[in-house]
C-alpha positions as CSV (number, residue, x, y, z in Angstrom):
1,M,66.7,100.4,111.0
2,A,68.8,97.3,111.8
3,T,70.9,95.0,114.0
4,V,74.6,94.9,113.7
5,S,76.7,91.9,114.8
6,F,80.4,91.4,115.0
7,K,81.7,88.0,115.5
8,N,85.3,87.2,116.5
9,I,86.6,90.2,114.0
10,Q,90.3,90.5,113.6
11,K,92.6,93.1,111.4
12,S,96.2,92.7,110.7
13,Y,98.3,94.8,109.0
14,G,100.8,92.5,107.7
15,K,102.2,90.4,110.8
16,V,101.3,93.4,113.1
17,K,97.6,92.6,114.7
18,V,95.4,95.6,115.7
19,I,92.2,94.0,116.6
20,H,92.1,90.8,118.4
21,G,88.8,88.8,118.0
22,I,86.0,91.4,118.9
23,E,82.9,90.2,119.6
24,F,79.5,91.8,120.4
25,G,76.0,92.8,119.0
26,I,74.5,96.1,118.5
27,E,70.3,96.3,118.8
28,D,67.8,97.8,116.6
29,G,67.6,101.5,116.8
30,E,70.6,101.5,119.5
31,F,73.1,104.2,119.9
32,V,76.4,102.7,120.5
33,V,79.6,104.9,121.0
34,L,82.8,103.2,120.7
35,V,85.2,104.8,122.8
36,G,89.0,104.4,123.9
37,P,92.4,106.3,123.4
38,S,94.2,107.2,120.2
39,G,95.4,103.6,118.4
40,C,92.8,101.3,120.3
41,G,91.2,100.4,117.1
42,K,87.7,102.1,117.2
43,S,88.0,103.9,114.1
44,T,89.7,100.8,112.2
45,L,86.5,98.9,113.6
46,L,84.2,101.6,112.0
47,R,85.9,101.2,108.8
48,M,85.5,97.7,108.9
49,L,81.6,98.0,109.4
50,A,81.5,100.8,106.8
51,G,83.6,98.6,104.1
52,L,86.6,100.9,104.2
53,E,88.7,98.3,105.5
54,E,89.0,94.9,104.7
55,I,88.7,92.5,107.3
56,S,91.7,89.7,108.3
57,G,89.1,87.5,110.2
58,G,85.6,87.2,111.5
59,E,82.2,88.2,110.3
60,I,80.3,91.6,110.6
61,L,76.4,91.1,110.0
62,I,73.7,93.7,109.4
63,D,70.5,92.6,109.6
64,G,71.6,88.7,110.1
65,K,73.5,89.4,106.6
66,V,77.3,89.0,106.2
67,V,78.4,91.9,104.8
68,N,82.3,91.0,104.5
69,D,82.5,91.2,100.9
70,L,79.9,93.6,99.9
71,E,81.1,97.1,98.8
72,S,80.5,100.0,101.0
73,K,77.8,101.4,98.7
74,D,75.9,98.0,99.1
75,R,75.6,97.7,102.7
76,D,73.1,100.9,103.4
77,I,74.8,102.9,105.5
78,A,75.8,106.3,105.8
79,M,79.0,107.5,107.2
80,V,79.8,111.1,108.8
81,F,83.3,112.1,109.0
82,Q,85.5,114.2,110.8
83,S,86.4,116.7,108.0
84,Y,82.7,117.0,106.7
85,A,83.8,116.1,103.2
86,L,81.6,118.4,101.4
87,Y,82.1,119.5,97.5
88,P,82.9,123.2,97.8
89,H,81.7,124.0,94.4
90,M,78.2,122.5,95.4
91,T,75.7,124.3,97.1
92,V,74.2,122.8,100.4
93,R,71.0,121.4,98.6
94,E,73.3,119.6,95.9
95,N,75.8,118.0,98.5
96,M,73.0,116.6,100.4
97,G,71.4,115.3,97.3
98,F,74.6,114.1,95.8
99,S,74.1,110.3,96.5
100,L,70.8,110.2,95.5
101,R,71.9,111.4,92.1
102,L,74.6,108.8,91.8
103,R,71.7,106.5,92.5
104,K,69.8,108.1,89.8
105,A,66.7,108.7,91.9
106,D,64.4,110.9,90.4
107,A,64.5,114.5,90.9
108,K,61.3,114.9,93.1
109,T,62.2,112.4,95.5
110,T,65.7,113.8,96.0
111,A,64.0,117.1,96.7
112,E,61.4,115.7,98.7
113,R,64.4,114.0,101.1
114,V,66.5,116.9,101.0
115,D,63.9,119.4,101.9
116,N,62.8,116.8,104.9
117,A,66.6,116.7,106.1
118,A,66.9,120.2,106.0
119,R,63.7,120.8,107.9
120,I,64.6,118.2,110.6
121,L,68.3,119.9,111.3
122,N,67.2,123.3,110.6
123,L,69.1,124.0,107.2
124,E,66.0,125.4,105.2
125,A,67.6,128.9,105.1
126,L,71.1,127.7,104.0
127,L,70.0,125.4,101.0
128,D,71.4,127.8,98.5
129,R,75.1,128.4,100.1
130,H,78.3,127.0,99.1
131,P,80.0,125.5,102.3
132,R,82.8,128.5,102.4
133,E,79.7,130.2,103.6
134,L,79.1,128.3,106.6
135,S,80.1,128.0,110.1
136,G,81.8,124.7,111.4
137,G,78.6,124.0,113.3
138,Q,76.7,124.4,110.3
139,R,79.1,122.3,107.7
140,Q,78.6,119.3,110.2
141,R,74.8,119.5,109.6
142,V,75.3,119.3,106.1
143,A,77.4,116.5,106.3
144,M,74.8,114.7,108.8
145,G,71.8,115.8,106.3
146,R,73.9,114.2,103.7
147,A,73.6,111.0,105.4
148,I,69.8,111.2,106.6
149,V,68.5,111.6,102.9
150,R,70.3,108.3,102.2
151,D,67.7,106.6,104.6
152,P,70.3,104.2,105.4
153,K,70.0,101.4,107.8
154,V,72.6,102.2,110.0
155,F,74.5,105.7,110.8
156,L,78.3,105.5,111.2
157,F,79.9,108.6,112.8
158,D,83.7,108.9,113.0
159,E,84.8,111.8,115.7
160,P,82.3,113.9,114.1
161,L,82.9,117.2,116.6
162,S,86.7,117.1,117.1
163,N,87.1,119.7,114.6
164,L,84.5,122.1,116.6
165,D,85.1,124.5,119.7
166,A,84.1,123.5,123.0
167,K,80.7,125.2,122.9
168,L,79.7,124.3,119.7
169,R,80.5,120.6,120.5
170,V,78.1,120.7,123.5
171,A,75.3,121.9,121.1
172,M,76.0,119.4,118.6
173,R,76.2,116.9,120.9
174,A,72.7,117.4,121.8
175,E,71.6,117.9,118.1
176,I,73.1,114.3,117.3
177,K,71.4,112.6,120.2
178,A,67.8,114.6,119.5
179,L,68.1,113.5,115.8
180,H,68.9,109.7,116.8
181,Q,65.7,109.8,119.4
182,R,63.8,111.2,116.3
183,L,64.8,108.9,113.7
184,K,65.6,105.9,115.9
185,T,68.0,104.6,113.4
186,T,70.9,102.2,114.5
187,T,73.9,104.3,115.1
188,V,77.4,103.7,115.9
189,Y,79.5,106.5,117.2
190,V,83.5,106.5,117.5
191,T,85.2,109.4,119.8
192,H,88.0,109.2,122.2
193,D,86.1,111.6,124.0
194,Q,84.2,109.9,127.1
195,I,82.1,113.1,128.0
196,E,80.8,112.5,124.5
197,A,80.5,108.9,125.3
198,M,79.1,109.2,128.5
199,T,76.1,111.8,127.3
200,M,75.1,110.3,124.3
201,A,75.1,106.5,124.2
202,D,72.8,104.0,124.8
203,R,75.6,101.4,125.4
204,I,79.2,102.1,125.4
205,V,82.2,100.1,124.4
206,V,85.2,100.5,125.9
207,M,88.6,99.6,123.7
208,H,91.9,99.4,124.3
209,D,94.9,97.7,122.4
210,G,92.2,96.2,119.7
211,I,90.2,94.4,122.6
212,V,87.1,95.1,124.4
213,E,87.7,96.0,127.8
214,Q,83.8,96.5,128.8
215,I,80.6,97.0,127.3
216,G,77.5,98.6,129.4
217,T,75.6,101.9,129.8
218,P,77.2,104.8,130.5
219,L,76.0,104.6,134.5
220,E,77.0,101.1,134.7
221,L,80.3,101.6,133.5
222,F,80.9,104.8,136.0
223,D,79.4,103.2,138.9
224,R,80.8,99.7,138.3
225,P,83.8,99.6,136.5
226,G,85.1,95.9,135.5
227,N,88.6,96.6,135.7
228,L,91.3,99.7,136.3
229,F,91.6,100.7,132.7
230,V,87.8,101.4,132.6
231,A,87.7,103.0,136.3
232,Q,90.8,105.4,135.2
233,F,89.3,106.2,131.6
234,I,85.3,107.0,132.4
235,G,84.7,109.8,134.3
236,S,85.8,113.3,134.3
237,P,87.9,114.4,136.7
238,A,89.5,110.8,136.6
239,M,89.2,108.5,139.4
240,N,91.8,108.7,141.9
241,V,93.8,105.5,142.0
242,F,96.6,104.2,144.2
243,E,98.1,101.2,145.5
244,G,97.6,99.7,148.9
245,Q,97.1,96.6,151.0
246,L,93.7,94.8,151.6
247,T,93.6,94.1,155.1
248,G,90.2,93.2,156.8
249,G,87.7,95.9,156.1
250,A,89.8,98.6,154.9
251,V,93.0,99.2,152.3
252,Q,96.2,100.6,153.9
253,A,97.6,103.4,151.9
254,L,99.4,106.8,151.9
255,G,99.7,106.4,155.4
256,S,96.0,106.0,156.3
257,L,93.1,103.2,156.3
258,W,90.4,103.6,153.5
259,P,87.1,101.9,153.9
260,V,86.0,99.2,151.5
261,P,82.5,98.1,150.4
262,A,80.9,94.8,152.3
263,G,81.2,91.7,150.7
264,L,84.5,92.3,148.8
265,K,86.1,89.3,147.4
266,P,89.9,88.8,148.9
267,A,92.7,89.6,146.4
268,S,95.2,87.4,145.4
269,T,98.1,88.6,146.9
270,G,96.4,91.1,149.4
271,K,97.8,94.0,146.9
272,V,95.0,96.1,145.3
273,H,94.5,99.5,143.5
274,Y,92.0,101.3,145.6
275,G,89.8,104.0,143.4
276,I,87.5,106.8,144.7
277,R,86.1,109.1,142.4
278,P,86.5,113.0,143.2
279,T,82.7,113.3,143.4
280,D,82.7,110.8,146.1
281,L,84.8,112.5,148.5
282,Q,83.9,115.1,151.0
283,L,85.7,117.6,153.8
284,A,84.7,116.7,157.1
285,P,86.2,117.7,160.7
286,D,87.6,114.4,161.0
287,G,88.9,111.6,158.4
288,I,91.8,111.1,156.3
289,P,94.3,114.3,156.5
290,G,95.8,115.9,153.9
291,K,97.2,119.3,152.6
292,V,95.5,121.5,150.2
293,I,97.8,122.1,147.2
294,V,95.4,123.8,144.9
295,I,91.7,125.1,144.8
296,E,89.7,125.8,141.3
297,P,86.6,127.0,141.8
298,T,84.1,126.8,138.8
299,G,81.1,128.5,140.4
300,A,78.5,125.8,141.2
301,E,81.5,123.5,142.3
302,T,84.8,123.7,143.7
303,E,87.5,121.0,142.7
304,L,90.5,120.7,145.2
305,L,94.0,119.0,144.8
306,V,94.9,117.5,148.1
307,D,98.1,115.7,148.8
308,V,97.7,113.0,150.8
309,G,100.6,111.0,151.8
310,G,102.5,112.0,148.9
311,Q,100.0,111.5,146.7
312,S,97.7,114.1,144.7
313,I,93.9,113.6,145.3
314,T,90.9,115.5,143.6
315,L,88.0,116.3,145.2
316,V,84.9,118.0,143.5
317,M,82.4,119.6,146.0
318,H,79.1,120.9,145.5
319,G,79.6,125.0,146.6
320,R,82.7,126.6,147.9
321,T,85.0,126.1,150.6
322,S,87.0,128.4,153.3
323,A,90.1,126.0,152.8
324,R,93.3,127.9,151.3
325,P,96.2,126.2,149.7
326,D,98.7,124.7,152.4
327,D,95.6,124.5,154.6
328,T,95.5,120.5,156.5
329,V,91.9,119.2,155.7
330,H,90.2,116.1,156.3
331,L,88.6,113.6,153.7
332,V,85.7,111.3,154.3
333,V,84.8,108.3,151.6
334,D,81.3,107.6,150.7
335,T,82.2,104.0,151.4
336,D,79.7,102.1,149.2
337,K,81.2,104.1,146.2
338,A,84.8,102.9,146.6
339,H,86.2,100.6,144.5
340,V,89.0,97.8,144.8
341,F,90.8,96.2,142.0
342,D,93.5,93.3,142.1
343,S,96.9,94.8,141.5
344,G,98.0,91.5,139.5
345,S,94.8,91.0,137.1
346,G,93.7,94.8,137.8
347,Q,89.7,93.2,137.6
348,R,87.4,94.5,140.0
349,L,87.1,92.7,143.5
C-alpha cells in the first residue's frame, strides 16, 4: 500500500498541451476513480503514473518518492488493461505467474501467490485452462489475478469493464470493490462511466479538457456539484438544466417560477442555469404545468419526459402513475435540492 501524489502534472504532444497542471493526492489504501468524457486526459494521467507515458512537467510521487524517471517495472505498480492482455498460449496459472517468473522468483513462492490469488478470485477450477476457453468475465479476473500476485503498492485499472456486457459489468464492479475492501491496496481506476465511478470510489476525480473540475466523495459530487459540468456529468438520468433569471427567491424560466434554496449567493448578472435532478421532482395536484411526452415504466420506478415551456424535463418517480402521453401534469420541486449556477462562470452559487 502507498500514497500517490500528483504535483503540477503537465503533458504535451508537441505544441499541443493535453494535461494542464493537475495536482491532488491519494491516501494509503484509498480507491480513487478518474472519470470524465473521452479525451479529458484521464487515461493519459494513469499512463504517466504507470510509467507508460513521459511526463512533460511536474512530479509524480509514490510513497513520497519521485518516480518520474523510474521504469514502469521499478515503480511497484500493477496495471489491469481494458483488453485483458493475456498470453493465448499460456494457461491461467502460467499467465498469472508470468511476472514473477520474469523476476526470477522461486517456483514455490510463485505457486503460493498464484494459488492465493486464484482462491481470492474464485479461479481455482480454471488454472489449467487457456484464455480461449474462458468467458470475458473470467479473463478479466485472470488479468486481475496477474496483478494481485505481484503484491504491488498501487493497483491501476484502465477501463477494465468496457468490453463486458451490461450484466457482467455490474457483477465485475462488485467483485473489484470487494477485492479492494479485502486487500486494501491503493487503487486508481479510470472510467468514462459515471455509474461505475459512483458505485466503486472512495473519492472521484472529475476531469475535463485536461484539468480537474472537482474532487470529492460520490455523494458530495452528487449533492453539491461545484460547477455546471460536474452537475451534468454526474448522475443518471442526467440533471435537468436550463437557463433563467434569478429574481428574489426564485428563478424565472420556461414560463414558470422555480424555487431556490435559502441563502443563495447573488449571480453576477442575474442570469443563471437552474438544475434539478429527476429524482427531486414530484407530480402534484398543483405546481409547474407541463405536458407528458413519454412514459417509461421500469418496474419499481417510472421515468417521465415532460414538456415544460418548450424544454424536455425528466422526472423519475417511485412506483407508477396513471398519467398518459399528452396529459397535463404539475411538477413540484424539492427546494433544498435545487442547484443554481452562474451563467457566466458556470460555478455553483
